C-alpha positions as CSV (number, residue, x, y, z in Angstrom):
1,M,111.4,87.8,38.7
2,S,109.6,92.2,37.8
3,A,112.4,94.7,39.6
4,I,109.8,96.3,40.0
5,K,108.4,95.5,43.6
6,Q,105.3,96.3,45.0
7,G,105.2,98.5,48.2
8,S,108.6,100.0,47.1
9,P,109.6,103.9,47.9
10,Q,109.9,104.8,44.0
11,T,107.1,103.1,43.1
12,K,103.4,103.2,44.5
13,S,102.0,100.1,42.6
14,K,102.8,98.0,39.6
15,E,99.9,98.9,37.5
16,R,100.2,102.4,38.2
17,V,104.7,101.9,36.7
18,A,102.6,100.1,34.0
19,Q,100.1,102.4,33.0
20,R,102.2,105.2,33.7
21,G,105.9,104.3,33.4
22,E,105.6,106.0,37.6
23,V,108.8,105.6,39.6
24,F,109.5,107.9,42.0
25,M,113.5,109.3,42.4
26,A,114.9,108.3,46.3
27,E,116.1,111.0,48.2
28,R,120.0,109.6,47.1
29,E,119.1,109.6,43.7
30,V,118.1,113.5,43.9
31,N,121.1,115.1,45.5
32,A,123.3,113.0,43.4
33,M,121.3,114.9,40.2
34,C,121.0,118.1,42.1
35,D,125.5,117.4,42.1
36,L,126.1,117.4,38.5
37,V,124.2,120.9,38.3
38,K,125.5,122.6,41.9
39,H,125.9,125.7,40.7
40,E,122.1,125.6,39.1
41,C,120.8,124.7,42.0
42,L,122.7,127.4,43.8
43,R,122.2,130.9,41.9
44,P,118.6,132.4,42.8
45,D,117.7,133.4,39.8
46,S,118.2,129.6,38.0
47,R,114.9,128.2,36.3
48,F,114.0,124.4,37.1
49,L,111.1,122.6,34.8
50,E,110.1,119.8,36.3
51,L,108.4,118.2,34.0
52,A,107.2,115.1,36.0
53,C,107.3,116.4,39.5
54,G,105.8,113.2,41.0
55,D,105.7,114.9,44.6
56,G,108.4,117.3,44.1
57,N,111.4,115.8,45.1
58,F,113.6,117.9,42.7
59,L,111.8,120.8,42.6
60,S,112.0,120.3,47.0
61,V,116.0,119.5,47.0
62,I,116.3,122.9,44.8
63,L,114.4,124.8,46.7
64,K,116.3,124.1,49.9
65,R,119.9,124.8,48.1
66,K,118.6,128.2,46.9
67,L,117.2,129.6,50.2
68,A,120.3,127.8,52.4
69,E,122.8,129.6,49.8
70,L,121.2,133.2,50.2
71,Q,121.3,132.7,53.8
72,R,124.4,132.5,54.1
73,K,125.2,134.9,51.5
74,Y,122.8,137.3,52.8
75,K,121.6,137.1,55.9
76,N,121.9,139.9,57.3
77,S,121.2,142.3,54.3
78,P,117.4,142.9,53.5
79,Y,118.6,141.9,50.2
80,G,118.2,139.1,50.8
81,Y,114.7,138.2,51.4
82,T,114.0,139.7,47.2
83,K,116.0,137.2,46.5
84,K,114.5,134.3,48.7
85,V,111.1,136.0,46.3
86,L,113.3,135.5,43.4
87,A,114.4,131.7,44.3
88,I,110.5,130.9,45.0
89,G,109.5,132.3,42.0
90,I,111.7,130.5,38.7
91,L,110.3,127.3,40.5
92,C,108.3,125.4,37.6
93,F,105.7,121.9,37.4
94,V,103.5,121.3,35.6
95,R,102.0,118.2,37.1
C-alpha cells in the first residue's frame, strides 16, 4: 500500500507526485519549520526565497508573522507603514 493517498491535503494526485514530486506542506509542518527560524520571520528586512512555492504556504505564514510583528512594534508610528512595504517587497517566489 502506498503512503501517498490520492486527494489527501498534501497531494493532488498520485500522478503529480510521480511526475513532479509535488507534495504540499500541511499548516502544522509549515509553522514548525518557520518556528526554527522564528527570529528571521520577525525581521522586516530578512529575505526568503521559496523555490517551490506551490500554494505559497511558507510565504503567507512568513508575511503574516512579519506584519503582525510590525503592527505590534509600530502600531502608532508612520514609520511602520514603510517597514510593512519593505516586508512585502522582500518576499520572492518561483513557480
